[in-house]
LUMROLO-713328 format. One record per residue: residue number from 1; x, y, z of N, C-alpha, C in turn; residue in three letters. Coordinates in nm, 3 decimals, padded with zeros to 5 digits. Each point is the difference from the previous one (the first is absolute). Layout:
<atoms>
atom num: NUM n_u: X n_v: Y n_w: Z ca_u: X ca_v: Y ca_w: Z c_u: X c_v: Y c_w: Z residuo: ALA
...
</atoms>
This chain:
<atoms>
atom num: 1 n_u: 00.297 n_v: 02.504 n_w: 04.155 ca_u: 00.135 ca_v: -00.057 ca_w: 00.005 c_u: 00.053 c_v: 00.001 c_w: -00.142 residuo: MET
atom num: 2 n_u: 00.120 n_v: 00.053 n_w: -00.017 ca_u: 00.061 ca_v: 00.005 ca_w: -00.132 c_u: 00.090 c_v: -00.121 c_w: -00.017 residuo: THR
atom num: 3 n_u: 00.014 n_v: -00.039 n_w: -00.125 ca_u: 00.082 ca_v: -00.114 ca_w: -00.030 c_u: 00.143 c_v: 00.045 c_w: -00.024 residuo: LYS
atom num: 4 n_u: 00.095 n_v: -00.063 n_w: 00.063 ca_u: 00.139 ca_v: 00.029 ca_w: -00.018 c_u: 00.051 c_v: -00.084 c_w: -00.115 residuo: ILE
atom num: 5 n_u: 00.085 n_v: 00.063 n_w: -00.086 ca_u: 00.052 ca_v: -00.070 ca_w: -00.118 c_u: 00.073 c_v: -00.125 c_w: 00.046 residuo: PHE
atom num: 6 n_u: -00.030 n_v: -00.110 n_w: -00.066 ca_u: 00.064 ca_v: -00.127 ca_w: 00.031 c_u: -00.063 c_v: -00.076 c_w: 00.111 residuo: GLY
atom num: 7 n_u: -00.101 n_v: 00.055 n_w: 00.062 ca_u: -00.067 ca_v: -00.069 ca_w: 00.111 c_u: -00.096 c_v: -00.103 c_w: -00.059 residuo: GLU
atom num: 8 n_u: 00.002 n_v: -00.121 n_w: 00.055 ca_u: -00.083 ca_v: -00.106 ca_w: -00.049 c_u: -00.142 c_v: 00.016 c_w: 00.057 residuo: TYR
atom num: 9 n_u: -00.098 n_v: -00.012 n_w: -00.088 ca_u: -00.139 ca_v: 00.006 ca_w: 00.045 c_u: -00.067 c_v: -00.125 c_w: -00.053 residuo: GLU
atom num: 10 n_u: -00.043 n_v: -00.091 n_w: 00.089 ca_u: -00.061 ca_v: -00.126 ca_w: -00.048 c_u: -00.131 c_v: 00.031 c_w: -00.075 residuo: PRO
atom num: 11 n_u: -00.031 n_v: -00.084 n_w: -00.099 ca_u: -00.125 ca_v: 00.022 ca_w: -00.074 c_u: -00.121 c_v: -00.020 c_w: 00.090 residuo: PRO
atom num: 12 n_u: -00.101 n_v: 00.076 n_w: -00.031 ca_u: -00.123 ca_v: -00.009 ca_w: 00.078 c_u: -00.074 c_v: -00.129 c_w: -00.040 residuo: LYS
atom num: 13 n_u: -00.054 n_v: -00.071 n_w: 00.097 ca_u: -00.077 ca_v: -00.121 ca_w: -00.038 c_u: -00.130 c_v: 00.042 c_w: -00.068 residuo: PRO
atom num: 14 n_u: -00.039 n_v: -00.083 n_w: -00.101 ca_u: -00.124 ca_v: 00.031 ca_w: -00.068 c_u: -00.114 c_v: -00.079 c_w: 00.058 residuo: ILE
atom num: 15 n_u: -00.119 n_v: 00.054 n_w: -00.011 ca_u: -00.115 ca_v: -00.065 ca_w: 00.057 c_u: -00.048 c_v: -00.114 c_w: -00.086 residuo: SER
atom num: 16 n_u: -00.085 n_v: -00.084 n_w: 00.056 ca_u: -00.052 ca_v: -00.115 ca_w: -00.072 c_u: -00.084 c_v: 00.048 c_w: -00.118 residuo: LYS
atom num: 17 n_u: -00.077 n_v: 00.105 n_w: 00.015 ca_u: -00.081 ca_v: 00.056 ca_w: -00.108 c_u: 00.087 c_v: 00.049 c_w: -00.114 residuo: ALA
atom num: 18 n_u: 00.110 n_v: 00.063 n_w: 00.034 ca_u: 00.091 ca_v: 00.050 ca_w: -00.105 c_u: 00.067 c_v: -00.116 c_w: -00.075 residuo: GLU
atom num: 19 n_u: 00.036 n_v: -00.104 n_w: 00.074 ca_u: 00.056 ca_v: -00.119 ca_w: -00.066 c_u: -00.098 c_v: -00.060 c_w: -00.098 residuo: ARG
atom num: 20 n_u: -00.125 n_v: -00.014 n_w: 00.045 ca_u: -00.103 ca_v: -00.056 ca_w: -00.086 c_u: -00.024 c_v: 00.086 c_w: -00.124 residuo: GLU
atom num: 21 n_u: 00.001 n_v: 00.131 n_w: 00.017 ca_u: -00.017 ca_v: 00.090 ca_w: -00.113 c_u: 00.114 c_v: -00.013 c_w: -00.098 residuo: ALA
atom num: 22 n_u: 00.123 n_v: -00.005 n_w: 00.051 ca_u: 00.116 ca_v: -00.016 ca_w: -00.089 c_u: -00.009 c_v: -00.129 c_w: -00.077 residuo: ARG
atom num: 23 n_u: -00.041 n_v: -00.104 n_w: 00.069 ca_u: -00.014 ca_v: -00.133 ca_w: -00.064 c_u: -00.102 c_v: 00.004 c_w: -00.111 residuo: LYS
atom num: 24 n_u: -00.115 n_v: 00.067 n_w: 00.022 ca_u: -00.103 ca_v: 00.010 ca_w: -00.100 c_u: 00.049 c_v: 00.083 c_w: -00.122 residuo: ALA
atom num: 25 n_u: 00.065 n_v: 00.109 n_w: 00.026 ca_u: 00.053 ca_v: 00.082 ca_w: -00.110 c_u: 00.106 c_v: -00.076 c_w: -00.078 residuo: PHE
atom num: 26 n_u: 00.082 n_v: -00.078 n_w: 00.067 ca_u: 00.103 ca_v: -00.077 ca_w: -00.068 c_u: -00.062 c_v: -00.104 c_w: -00.092 residuo: ARG
atom num: 27 n_u: -00.108 n_v: -00.063 n_w: 00.046 ca_u: -00.068 ca_v: -00.100 ca_w: -00.083 c_u: -00.064 c_v: 00.065 c_w: -00.123 residuo: GLN
atom num: 28 n_u: -00.059 n_v: 00.117 n_w: 00.017 ca_u: -00.061 ca_v: 00.069 ca_w: -00.114 c_u: 00.106 c_v: 00.042 c_w: -00.099 residuo: VAL
atom num: 29 n_u: 00.113 n_v: 00.052 n_w: 00.051 ca_u: 00.108 ca_v: 00.039 ca_w: -00.089 c_u: 00.057 c_v: -00.118 c_w: -00.076 residuo: ASP
atom num: 30 n_u: 00.012 n_v: -00.115 n_w: 00.066 ca_u: 00.055 ca_v: -00.117 ca_w: -00.063 c_u: -00.094 c_v: -00.047 c_w: -00.111 residuo: ALA
atom num: 31 n_u: -00.130 n_v: -00.003 n_w: 00.026 ca_u: -00.096 ca_v: -00.042 ca_w: -00.103 c_u: 00.002 c_v: 00.094 c_w: -00.119 residuo: GLU
atom num: 32 n_u: 00.012 n_v: 00.131 n_w: 00.027 ca_u: 00.004 ca_v: 00.099 ca_w: -00.107 c_u: 00.125 c_v: -00.022 c_w: -00.086 residuo: LYS
atom num: 33 n_u: 00.111 n_v: -00.022 n_w: 00.065 ca_u: 00.126 ca_v: -00.021 ca_w: -00.072 c_u: -00.007 c_v: -00.125 c_w: -00.087 residuo: ALA
atom num: 34 n_u: -00.058 n_v: -00.105 n_w: 00.055 ca_u: -00.012 ca_v: -00.125 ca_w: -00.076 c_u: -00.090 c_v: 00.016 c_w: -00.120 residuo: MET
atom num: 35 n_u: -00.112 n_v: 00.072 n_w: 00.018 ca_u: -00.090 ca_v: 00.019 ca_w: -00.115 c_u: 00.066 c_v: 00.089 c_w: -00.106 residuo: SER
atom num: 36 n_u: 00.074 n_v: 00.104 n_w: 00.041 ca_u: 00.072 ca_v: 00.081 ca_w: -00.096 c_u: 00.105 c_v: -00.081 c_w: -00.077 residuo: GLU
atom num: 37 n_u: 00.067 n_v: -00.088 n_w: 00.070 ca_u: 00.099 ca_v: -00.083 ca_w: -00.060 c_u: -00.064 c_v: -00.095 c_w: -00.099 residuo: HIS
atom num: 38 n_u: -00.112 n_v: -00.060 n_w: 00.035 ca_u: -00.070 ca_v: -00.091 ca_w: -00.090 c_u: -00.045 c_v: 00.071 c_w: -00.127 residuo: ALA
atom num: 39 n_u: -00.053 n_v: 00.123 n_w: 00.015 ca_u: -00.043 ca_v: 00.078 ca_w: -00.117 c_u: 00.120 c_v: 00.030 c_w: -00.090 residuo: LEU
atom num: 40 n_u: 00.113 n_v: 00.039 n_w: 00.058 ca_u: 00.117 ca_v: 00.032 ca_w: -00.079 c_u: 00.052 c_v: -00.124 c_w: -00.073 residuo: ALA
atom num: 41 n_u: -00.002 n_v: -00.112 n_w: 00.071 ca_u: 00.045 ca_v: -00.127 ca_w: -00.061 c_u: -00.089 c_v: -00.037 c_w: -00.118 residuo: GLU
atom num: 42 n_u: -00.132 n_v: 00.015 n_w: 00.017 ca_u: -00.095 ca_v: -00.035 ca_w: -00.104 c_u: 00.021 c_v: 00.092 c_w: -00.124 residuo: LYS
atom num: 43 n_u: 00.020 n_v: 00.130 n_w: 00.023 ca_u: 00.021 ca_v: 00.093 ca_w: -00.109 c_u: 00.129 c_v: -00.034 c_w: -00.071 residuo: ALA
atom num: 44 n_u: 00.104 n_v: -00.037 n_w: 00.074 ca_u: 00.128 ca_v: -00.035 ca_w: -00.061 c_u: -00.015 c_v: -00.123 c_w: -00.088 residuo: PHE
atom num: 45 n_u: -00.070 n_v: -00.102 n_w: 00.048 ca_u: -00.022 ca_v: -00.122 ca_w: -00.078 c_u: -00.079 c_v: 00.028 c_w: -00.127 residuo: ALA
atom num: 46 n_u: -00.103 n_v: 00.082 n_w: 00.008 ca_u: -00.077 ca_v: 00.034 ca_w: -00.119 c_u: 00.084 c_v: 00.076 c_w: -00.101 residuo: GLN
atom num: 47 n_u: 00.080 n_v: 00.093 n_w: 00.045 ca_u: 00.086 ca_v: 00.076 ca_w: -00.089 c_u: 00.105 c_v: -00.091 c_w: -00.066 residuo: ASN
atom num: 48 n_u: 00.052 n_v: -00.093 n_w: 00.077 ca_u: 00.100 ca_v: -00.092 ca_w: -00.053 c_u: -00.062 c_v: -00.089 c_w: -00.108 residuo: ARG
atom num: 49 n_u: -00.120 n_v: -00.046 n_w: 00.023 ca_u: -00.068 ca_v: -00.086 ca_w: -00.100 c_u: -00.026 c_v: 00.078 c_w: -00.128 residuo: GLU
atom num: 50 n_u: -00.046 n_v: 00.127 n_w: 00.017 ca_u: -00.031 ca_v: 00.086 ca_w: -00.117 c_u: 00.128 c_v: 00.024 c_w: -00.081 residuo: ARG
atom num: 51 n_u: 00.108 n_v: 00.033 n_w: 00.067 ca_u: 00.127 ca_v: 00.025 ca_w: -00.072 c_u: 00.050 c_v: -00.125 c_w: -00.067 residuo: LEU
atom num: 52 n_u: -00.015 n_v: -00.116 n_w: 00.064 ca_u: 00.041 ca_v: -00.125 ca_w: -00.059 c_u: -00.081 c_v: -00.031 c_w: -00.126 residuo: ASN
atom num: 53 n_u: -00.131 n_v: 00.024 n_w: 00.004 ca_u: -00.083 ca_v: -00.022 ca_w: -00.115 c_u: 00.038 c_v: 00.095 c_w: -00.115 residuo: ALA
atom num: 54 n_u: 00.030 n_v: 00.124 n_w: 00.033 ca_u: 00.041 ca_v: 00.094 ca_w: -00.103 c_u: 00.133 c_v: -00.043 c_w: -00.067 residuo: GLU
atom num: 55 n_u: 00.091 n_v: -00.047 n_w: 00.085 ca_u: 00.130 ca_v: -00.046 ca_w: -00.055 c_u: -00.019 c_v: -00.120 c_w: -00.092 residuo: ARG
atom num: 56 n_u: -00.083 n_v: -00.097 n_w: 00.043 ca_u: -00.024 ca_v: -00.115 ca_w: -00.082 c_u: -00.068 c_v: 00.039 c_w: -00.133 residuo: LEU
atom num: 57 n_u: -00.089 n_v: 00.096 n_w: 00.003 ca_u: -00.066 ca_v: 00.045 ca_w: -00.124 c_u: 00.101 c_v: 00.067 c_w: -00.090 residuo: ALA
atom num: 58 n_u: 00.088 n_v: 00.081 n_w: 00.054 ca_u: 00.104 ca_v: 00.065 ca_w: -00.082 c_u: 00.092 c_v: -00.105 c_w: -00.066 residuo: ARG
atom num: 59 n_u: 00.036 n_v: -00.097 n_w: 00.076 ca_u: 00.091 ca_v: -00.105 ca_w: -00.051 c_u: -00.070 c_v: -00.084 c_w: -00.105 residuo: GLU
atom num: 60 n_u: -00.127 n_v: -00.024 n_w: 00.011 ca_u: -00.077 ca_v: -00.077 ca_w: -00.099 c_u: -00.008 c_v: 00.077 c_w: -00.130 residuo: ALA
atom num: 61 n_u: -00.015 n_v: 00.131 n_w: 00.007 ca_u: -00.013 ca_v: 00.083 ca_w: -00.122 c_u: 00.135 c_v: 00.018 c_w: -00.068 residuo: VAL
atom num: 62 n_u: 00.106 n_v: 00.012 n_w: 00.076 ca_u: 00.133 ca_v: 00.025 ca_w: -00.054 c_u: 00.045 c_v: -00.122 c_w: -00.081 residuo: ALA
atom num: 63 n_u: 00.077 n_v: 00.027 n_w: -00.106 ca_u: 00.051 ca_v: -00.106 ca_w: -00.081 c_u: 00.103 c_v: -00.080 c_w: 00.080 residuo: SER
atom num: 64 n_u: 00.006 n_v: -00.130 n_w: -00.020 ca_u: 00.094 ca_v: -00.080 ca_w: 00.073 c_u: 00.146 c_v: 00.040 c_w: -00.039 residuo: PRO
atom num: 65 n_u: 00.084 n_v: -00.003 n_w: 00.095 ca_u: 00.141 ca_v: 00.034 ca_w: -00.020 c_u: 00.070 c_v: -00.118 c_w: -00.071 residuo: VAL
atom num: 66 n_u: 00.066 n_v: 00.026 n_w: -00.112 ca_u: 00.068 ca_v: -00.109 ca_w: -00.071 c_u: 00.120 c_v: -00.049 c_w: 00.080 residuo: PRO
atom num: 67 n_u: 00.022 n_v: -00.131 n_w: -00.007 ca_u: 00.116 ca_v: -00.054 ca_w: 00.073 c_u: 00.129 c_v: 00.034 c_w: -00.075 residuo: LYS
atom num: 68 n_u: 00.102 n_v: 00.027 n_w: 00.075 ca_u: 00.129 ca_v: 00.032 ca_w: -00.065 c_u: 00.061 c_v: -00.127 c_w: -00.056 residuo: LYS
atom num: 69 n_u: 00.060 n_v: 00.016 n_w: -00.116 ca_u: 00.068 ca_v: -00.111 ca_w: -00.063 c_u: 00.135 c_v: -00.020 c_w: 00.071 residuo: GLN
atom num: 70 n_u: 00.033 n_v: -00.120 n_w: 00.031 ca_u: 00.132 ca_v: -00.024 ca_w: 00.062 c_u: 00.111 c_v: 00.032 c_w: -00.099 residuo: PRO
atom num: 71 n_u: 00.105 n_v: 00.059 n_w: 00.051 ca_u: 00.113 ca_v: 00.033 ca_w: -00.087 c_u: 00.071 c_v: -00.128 c_w: -00.044 residuo: LYS
atom num: 72 n_u: 00.048 n_v: 00.002 n_w: -00.127 ca_u: 00.071 ca_v: -00.116 ca_w: -00.051 c_u: 00.139 c_v: -00.005 c_w: 00.066 residuo: ALA
atom num: 73 n_u: 00.036 n_v: -00.123 n_w: 00.034 ca_u: 00.132 ca_v: -00.017 ca_w: 00.064 c_u: 00.108 c_v: 00.005 c_w: -00.104 residuo: LYS
atom num: 74 n_u: 00.106 n_v: 00.069 n_w: 00.031 ca_u: 00.118 ca_v: 00.009 ca_w: -00.090 c_u: 00.091 c_v: -00.115 c_w: 00.031 residuo: LYS
atom num: 75 n_u: 00.058 n_v: -00.055 n_w: -00.110 ca_u: 00.097 ca_v: -00.108 ca_w: 00.018 c_u: 00.137 c_v: 00.047 c_w: -00.034 residuo: LYS
</atoms>
Protein backbone atom coordinates (compact mmCIF):
# COMPACT_ATOMS: atom_id res chain seq x y z
CA MET A 1 0.00 0.00 0.00
CA THR A 2 1.43 3.37 -0.98
CA LYS A 3 1.00 6.45 1.08
CA ILE A 4 -0.94 9.30 -0.48
CA PHE A 5 0.44 12.79 0.12
CA GLY A 6 -1.36 14.44 3.00
CA GLU A 7 -2.88 11.20 4.26
CA TYR A 8 -2.71 10.84 8.04
CA GLU A 9 -0.99 7.77 9.36
CA PRO A 10 -1.22 7.27 13.14
CA PRO A 11 2.05 6.48 14.91
CA LYS A 12 2.75 2.85 15.58
CA PRO A 13 2.49 1.88 19.25
CA ILE A 14 5.79 0.92 20.82
CA SER A 15 6.28 -2.24 22.80
CA LYS A 16 6.96 -2.38 26.51
CA ALA A 17 10.52 -3.59 25.88
CA GLU A 18 11.20 -0.64 23.58
CA ARG A 19 9.82 1.79 26.16
CA GLU A 20 12.08 0.31 28.82
CA ALA A 21 15.09 0.49 26.50
CA ARG A 22 14.39 4.15 25.68
CA LYS A 23 14.04 4.91 29.39
CA ALA A 24 17.38 3.24 30.16
CA PHE A 25 19.16 5.09 27.34
CA ARG A 26 17.63 8.38 28.47
CA GLN A 27 18.92 7.85 32.01
CA VAL A 28 22.43 7.03 30.76
CA ASP A 29 22.43 10.09 28.50
CA ALA A 30 21.25 12.32 31.36
CA GLU A 31 23.98 11.04 33.70
CA LYS A 32 26.61 11.56 30.99
CA ALA A 33 25.41 15.11 30.35
CA MET A 34 25.44 15.94 34.06
CA SER A 35 28.98 14.60 34.51
CA GLU A 36 30.20 16.55 31.47
CA HIS A 37 28.58 19.69 32.85
CA ALA A 38 30.17 19.16 36.26
CA LEU A 39 33.62 18.71 34.68
CA ALA A 40 33.19 21.86 32.59
CA GLU A 41 32.03 23.82 35.64
CA LYS A 42 35.01 22.61 37.68
CA ALA A 43 37.47 23.54 34.90
CA PHE A 44 35.86 26.98 34.59
CA ALA A 45 36.14 27.61 38.34
CA GLN A 46 39.80 26.55 38.40
CA ASN A 47 40.63 28.78 35.43
CA ARG A 48 38.80 31.71 37.04
CA GLU A 49 40.75 31.28 40.29
CA ARG A 50 44.05 31.08 38.38
CA LEU A 51 43.31 34.23 36.40
CA ASN A 52 42.20 36.06 39.54
CA ALA A 53 45.45 35.11 41.30
CA GLU A 54 47.48 36.30 38.31
CA ARG A 55 45.63 39.62 38.26
CA LEU A 56 46.17 40.15 41.98
CA ALA A 57 49.89 39.38 41.57
CA ARG A 58 50.19 41.89 38.71
CA GLU A 59 48.42 44.55 40.75
CA ALA A 60 50.66 43.92 43.75
CA VAL A 61 53.81 44.33 41.64
CA ALA A 62 52.58 47.42 39.79
CA SER A 63 53.24 50.78 41.40
CA PRO A 64 50.20 52.32 43.03
CA VAL A 65 48.39 54.88 40.93
CA PRO A 66 48.80 58.39 42.40
CA LYS A 67 45.59 60.16 43.31
CA LYS A 68 44.69 63.15 41.19
CA GLN A 69 44.95 66.51 42.86
CA PRO A 70 41.63 68.32 42.95
CA LYS A 71 41.58 71.43 40.80
CA ALA A 72 41.66 74.73 42.63
CA LYS A 73 38.36 76.57 42.53
CA LYS A 74 38.38 79.92 40.77
CA LYS A 75 36.76 82.88 42.46
